[in-house]
C-alpha distance (Angstrom), angle and dihedral (degrees) to the residues before:
residue distance angle dihedral
M1 . . .
K2 3.90 . .
N3 3.79 119.2 .
V4 3.78 97.1 10.6
S5 3.85 113.6 130.9
R6 3.75 111.3 -138.4
I7 3.85 95.6 173.7
I8 3.82 115.0 9.8
P9 3.83 121.4 59.3
C10 3.83 126.0 -124.8
Y11 3.79 126.0 -98.6
A12 3.81 120.2 -99.7
A13 3.74 112.3 -75.2
D14 3.82 129.0 -106.1
T15 3.83 90.5 -103.5
S16 3.91 89.8 60.8
G17 3.77 87.1 47.9
V18 3.78 88.8 58.9
C19 3.83 95.9 46.5
S20 3.92 90.1 47.7
A21 3.87 95.4 47.9
L22 3.76 92.9 49.3
Y23 3.91 99.0 35.4
E24 3.82 98.1 107.4
L25 3.74 102.0 32.0
G26 3.69 100.6 88.7
G27 3.72 98.6 -112.4
M28 3.77 134.0 119.6
T29 3.79 121.3 -112.9
V30 3.75 120.0 -159.0
V31 3.85 117.6 -166.8
H32 3.77 113.0 -161.5
D33 3.87 98.2 -138.1
A34 3.74 144.5 117.9
S35 3.75 123.5 -66.1
G36 3.82 113.3 -86.0
C37 3.75 97.0 28.0
N38 3.83 99.0 98.3
S39 3.87 91.4 89.9
T40 3.76 88.0 68.7
Y41 3.70 92.1 61.1
S42 3.67 102.8 33.3
T43 3.72 105.3 37.6
H44 4.01 113.9 8.7
D45 3.84 90.4 49.8
E46 3.73 96.8 29.8
P47 3.85 125.0 65.6
R48 3.80 94.8 -178.6
W49 3.76 94.8 70.4
V50 3.81 92.2 88.7
D51 3.78 95.1 64.4
M52 3.82 106.3 16.1
K53 3.87 130.1 53.9
S54 3.78 121.2 -139.7
N55 3.88 131.5 176.6
I56 3.85 101.4 -112.7
Y57 3.72 115.4 155.2
I58 3.82 139.3 -179.7
S59 3.70 121.8 -143.6
A60 3.88 89.9 -139.7
L61 3.84 90.0 -134.6
T62 3.87 109.8 -160.7
E63 3.78 126.2 -156.3
L64 3.87 87.8 -108.0
D65 3.76 91.8 53.1
A66 3.81 92.4 49.7
I67 3.97 93.0 48.1
M68 3.80 93.5 44.9
G69 3.73 97.2 40.2
N70 3.75 93.6 -125.6
D71 3.84 99.4 179.3
E72 3.79 90.7 152.9
K73 3.73 91.5 76.3
L74 3.76 92.2 54.2
I75 3.79 91.3 48.8
N76 3.82 97.1 46.6
D77 3.75 91.3 46.0
A78 3.85 93.9 50.3
V79 3.90 88.9 46.4
S80 3.73 91.8 49.3
A81 3.86 93.6 47.6
G82 3.91 90.5 46.2
H83 3.76 90.6 55.2
D84 3.78 92.0 49.9
K85 3.93 96.3 43.9
A86 3.73 100.6 30.7
P87 3.74 95.3 -149.9
E88 3.84 123.8 -170.1
F89 3.76 89.1 -116.6
I90 3.78 141.3 -11.6
T91 3.80 124.9 -127.8
V92 3.86 123.2 -166.7
C93 3.75 120.8 -165.1
G94 3.80 136.9 163.7
S95 3.79 148.0 -126.0
P96 3.81 132.3 -149.3
M97 3.84 97.6 -75.5
P98 3.96 95.4 58.0
M99 3.85 87.9 46.0
M100 3.87 87.9 57.0
T101 3.77 94.2 47.1
G102 3.80 92.9 44.5
V103 3.91 99.2 -117.8
D104 3.90 109.4 -168.4
F105 3.79 100.5 -138.3
D106 3.80 93.2 177.8
A107 3.79 89.1 61.9
V108 3.90 91.6 40.6
A109 3.82 89.5 54.1
H110 3.80 91.5 48.6
E111 3.73 93.3 51.0
I112 3.91 92.5 47.6
Q113 3.95 90.7 50.2
S114 3.84 91.0 45.8
K115 3.78 93.3 52.1
S116 3.86 99.9 35.0
G117 3.80 100.7 37.9
I118 3.91 86.4 -135.5
R119 3.86 120.5 123.9
T120 3.88 104.2 -103.9
F121 3.71 128.4 -175.7
P122 3.75 134.1 -177.3
L123 3.79 126.4 -127.6
H124 3.76 114.8 -159.4
T125 3.78 102.9 -135.7
N126 3.75 126.0 144.1
G127 3.85 103.7 178.5
T128 3.74 95.4 -110.1
H129 3.76 98.8 91.9
S130 3.88 128.3 68.7
Y131 3.72 126.6 -92.5
I132 3.72 88.8 -100.3
N133 3.81 92.4 72.0
G134 3.77 94.9 50.1
A135 3.77 97.6 43.4
S136 3.86 89.8 46.7
E137 3.81 94.1 54.2
A138 3.90 91.9 43.0
F139 3.88 90.6 51.6
L140 3.76 90.9 47.5
E141 3.77 96.7 49.4
I142 3.79 92.6 45.6
V143 3.80 91.2 52.3
R144 3.70 92.5 45.7
E145 3.67 93.4 50.9
Y146 3.75 104.3 40.5
A147 3.76 111.2 22.3
Q148 3.88 106.5 104.0
P149 3.70 135.1 -167.1
C150 3.81 112.4 -94.0
D151 3.80 141.0 147.0
R152 3.85 117.4 -63.1
V153 3.77 117.9 -106.6
E154 3.77 114.2 -142.7
N155 3.94 111.4 -112.3
G156 3.93 85.2 -4.0
V157 3.92 111.6 160.8
N158 3.74 135.4 -159.1
V159 3.85 115.5 -157.6
L160 3.74 109.9 -149.7
G161 3.78 130.1 -166.3
L162 3.73 100.3 24.9
T163 3.84 113.7 151.5
P164 3.99 132.6 138.6
L165 3.70 87.7 -115.0
D166 3.90 85.2 78.0
F167 3.76 102.9 17.5
P168 3.80 134.5 48.5
L169 3.77 115.6 -114.0
G170 3.74 112.1 -81.9
A171 3.75 94.4 35.2
D172 3.88 90.0 121.4
K173 3.71 91.1 58.3
H174 3.89 93.9 52.9
I175 3.85 91.4 45.5
K176 3.86 90.9 50.9
K177 3.81 88.8 49.9
W178 3.72 91.3 50.3
L179 3.73 92.3 49.1
G180 3.81 93.6 48.6
D181 3.85 91.6 48.3
N182 3.81 88.5 53.9
G183 3.81 94.9 51.7
F184 3.85 95.8 -101.3
E185 3.89 125.7 132.1
C186 3.84 112.2 -139.0
I187 3.88 110.9 -134.0
C188 3.81 99.6 176.5
T189 3.74 138.7 -7.6
L190 3.82 100.8 -157.0
A191 2.93 108.8 -130.2
M192 3.85 117.0 -9.9
G193 3.67 123.1 70.1
D194 3.83 93.7 -0.7
S195 3.82 144.2 96.8
L196 3.73 140.0 -134.0
E197 3.83 89.0 -104.5
N198 3.76 89.9 66.1
V199 3.80 90.2 48.0
K200 3.81 87.9 62.6
K201 3.70 91.5 57.1
M202 3.91 96.0 52.8
A203 3.73 93.8 104.9
S204 3.80 88.0 68.7
A205 3.87 95.2 66.0
A206 3.76 121.0 106.5
V207 3.83 93.2 -148.1
S208 3.86 139.9 7.1
L209 3.74 122.8 -132.4
V210 3.81 110.1 -149.2
V211 3.78 108.4 -156.3
S212 3.81 99.8 173.9
Y213 3.80 134.7 18.4
S214 3.83 88.5 -108.0
G215 3.76 87.4 71.5
L216 3.76 99.9 50.0
A217 3.91 98.8 84.5
A218 3.81 88.7 53.7
A219 3.77 90.6 47.7
Q220 3.78 89.8 53.9
L221 3.77 92.0 49.8
L222 3.84 89.8 52.9
K223 3.75 86.9 48.8
D224 3.89 93.8 50.3
R225 3.77 95.6 43.6
Y226 3.72 106.3 36.5
G227 3.87 105.9 12.3
I228 3.71 96.3 -112.3
P229 3.76 110.8 156.7
F230 3.83 120.1 -144.6
V231 3.80 138.2 -144.8
V232 3.79 121.0 -158.0
G233 3.75 119.9 -144.6
V234 3.90 144.7 84.6
P235 3.78 120.6 -116.8
Y236 3.80 97.0 -118.3
G237 3.83 126.1 160.0
L238 3.91 125.7 7.4
E239 3.76 107.4 -72.8
F240 3.83 101.8 30.7
P241 3.75 94.9 66.3
Y242 3.81 91.0 60.0
D243 3.84 88.4 51.7
L244 3.68 91.6 47.6
A245 3.74 93.5 49.6
G246 3.83 88.5 51.1
A247 3.85 91.1 52.0
M248 3.75 87.7 52.2
L249 3.82 92.7 55.1
V250 3.88 90.8 46.8
S251 3.75 87.7 49.6
I252 3.92 91.9 53.9
E253 3.77 89.2 48.1
S254 3.75 97.2 47.2
R255 3.73 102.1 30.4
E256 3.82 88.5 -133.2
D257 3.74 127.6 131.5
S258 3.71 122.4 -120.2
F259 3.82 130.8 -156.3
Y260 3.80 87.9 -163.5
C261 3.75 96.0 165.5
A262 3.78 89.8 68.6
A263 3.80 89.6 71.2
H264 3.73 96.0 99.0
G265 3.74 133.2 110.8
G266 3.81 103.1 -104.0
S267 3.73 91.8 -144.4
N268 3.79 125.2 142.4
D269 3.84 98.7 -126.9
I270 3.87 86.7 105.7
V271 3.75 123.2 12.9
I272 3.84 117.0 -156.0
I273 3.75 118.0 -160.6
G274 3.74 119.2 -164.5
E275 3.81 146.3 73.1
S276 3.72 107.3 -11.7
V277 3.86 104.8 -120.7
S278 3.68 93.9 40.8
A279 3.83 94.9 46.1
A280 3.85 91.5 44.3
S281 3.80 90.0 49.7
L282 3.80 90.7 50.4
A283 3.77 90.3 50.0
C284 3.84 90.5 52.7
A285 3.90 89.3 47.7
I286 3.76 93.8 49.9
E287 3.83 92.5 49.2
A288 3.83 91.1 47.5
D289 3.85 94.0 48.3
R290 3.63 103.9 33.1
N291 3.85 107.4 17.9
V292 3.81 93.6 -126.2
K293 3.74 119.5 135.7
C294 3.78 120.4 -123.0
S295 3.77 141.0 -175.4
V296 3.83 131.8 -156.0
L297 3.86 127.5 -126.1
S298 3.81 108.7 -167.8
P299 3.82 116.1 -162.9
L300 3.85 90.8 176.5
P301 3.85 132.4 71.3
T302 3.92 110.8 -80.3
D303 3.70 144.7 151.6
A304 3.68 120.1 -94.1
R305 3.87 91.5 -130.0
I306 3.78 91.2 66.7
L307 3.71 91.8 60.2
A308 3.79 127.3 75.0
D309 3.86 128.2 -137.0
G310 3.75 105.1 -74.7
D311 3.77 95.5 30.1
S312 3.90 118.6 118.9
E313 3.73 140.5 -147.4
L314 3.84 110.8 -147.6
Y315 3.79 125.0 160.4
A316 3.86 106.8 174.3
E317 3.78 122.0 80.2
E318 3.86 93.0 -132.4
D319 3.91 90.5 53.5
I320 3.78 92.8 49.7
E321 3.83 90.4 46.8
R322 3.75 92.1 51.2
Y323 3.76 93.6 44.3
I324 3.88 93.1 57.1
S325 3.85 91.9 42.2
Q326 3.79 92.8 51.8
R327 3.78 95.9 45.2
M328 3.75 100.4 37.0
P329 3.88 99.3 -162.5
A330 3.63 123.9 -161.4
A331 3.72 89.2 -111.8
V332 3.78 142.2 -0.8
I333 3.86 121.6 -149.1
A334 3.80 113.8 -158.6
D335 3.79 146.4 120.9
P336 3.74 108.7 -57.3
L337 3.89 93.9 -111.3
Y338 3.86 88.5 68.2
K339 3.76 88.1 64.2
Y340 3.73 90.5 87.6
I341 3.77 96.5 62.4
V342 3.90 94.8 43.6
P343 3.82 118.3 90.8
K344 3.82 115.7 -101.2
K345 3.72 89.5 -125.0
V346 3.85 93.1 62.6
K347 3.78 115.4 82.7
F348 3.85 108.6 -117.4
I349 3.74 121.7 -153.4
N350 3.71 116.3 -165.7
L351 3.82 120.7 -127.7
P352 3.95 110.5 167.4
H353 3.78 116.5 -139.6
F354 3.77 113.3 -163.3
A355 3.75 92.5 -153.8
F356 3.87 89.9 58.5
S357 3.76 107.3 34.4
G358 3.96 99.9 17.9
R359 3.89 115.8 -160.2
C360 3.88 92.4 -13.7
Y361 3.83 91.5 95.8
Q362 3.77 101.6 12.3
K363 3.83 93.6 122.5
H364 3.72 87.9 56.1
M365 3.76 99.5 53.3
K366 3.76 110.2 121.2
N367 3.80 134.1 -146.8
M368 3.86 108.0 -124.4
I369 3.93 96.7 172.2
C370 3.80 109.9 119.2
C371 3.83 86.5 -20.2
D372 3.85 133.1 135.8
L373 3.84 104.0 -106.2
K374 3.79 92.4 -153.8
E375 3.92 92.9 96.0
I376 3.90 92.2 43.7
L377 3.82 93.9 47.9
R378 3.72 101.7 37.8
């Protein structure tokens, strides 16, 4: 049967992407889902819950509520919680059951906002897509709602698409340091280590740095509204960060966008499996540091401009397994759970991805920002 995973798991769902993207921004996220499912979004797919609180609620949808279409319970509970917690905003999103019963989240959000007086917006998740979809829509709506016109900051930078589903905790600090070392001023890191107040200042940036595909839609909105160009890439390795900083300066000067992470060879010496921006940036970093050609295999939604010639988009387990078996690269870099569909003759290099294997390998997640890749790729 096509698209059925026998061995590898699926990626975190779109609802988890919403919760992760909005975790630190002072809002309240309400997922319309069955009672007991909240731990999936707020703990299993969220490493910050140990040290940082966030208002993430489940509607506790019952079988009777679903059959009878009892949206009033969801609305009243959200309004009550909103009055108790006084969040900056309320977000409502869905899971598979509301999708099957046809819940109108636009109308639900309108009702909650009317009764609570708190800005409420719907996000159209259904639990069947990946975290990329949910985080992308969440970032887009936050920027659309809160970014305000303001004076331009010379060499100011927005970092877009930053969540612990793709990056280890502390990645925001490493990126901020790299920006400062290269003469940039960080306006906002959406959405790790930042606040809604800095989201409001995003229009002051001279350039946006997109570090995952989930940040691309928000970057495009900033470009369309405020003329802020964007560069796509993550400062991995030792040499590539300098090249990426240079690309950002060129983008500020030319006002042109750059999919800089696509500047890798697209060869099958090493195949990197993972989120497209991160994997493509790692390919660039490896080629710059070690002069070894790499290609990217993206199992998640992406934009063709992020990938180089020779890269691939494959979503099904059997297609990924066949791709590796036919090409037999010298090495594969991927989350440890991919090891079981890679031929034993191919060298396998572990690179844990929280959105894929969750807490299983969290302690082994590695910082690669401005970092020597020898330890990672040994």
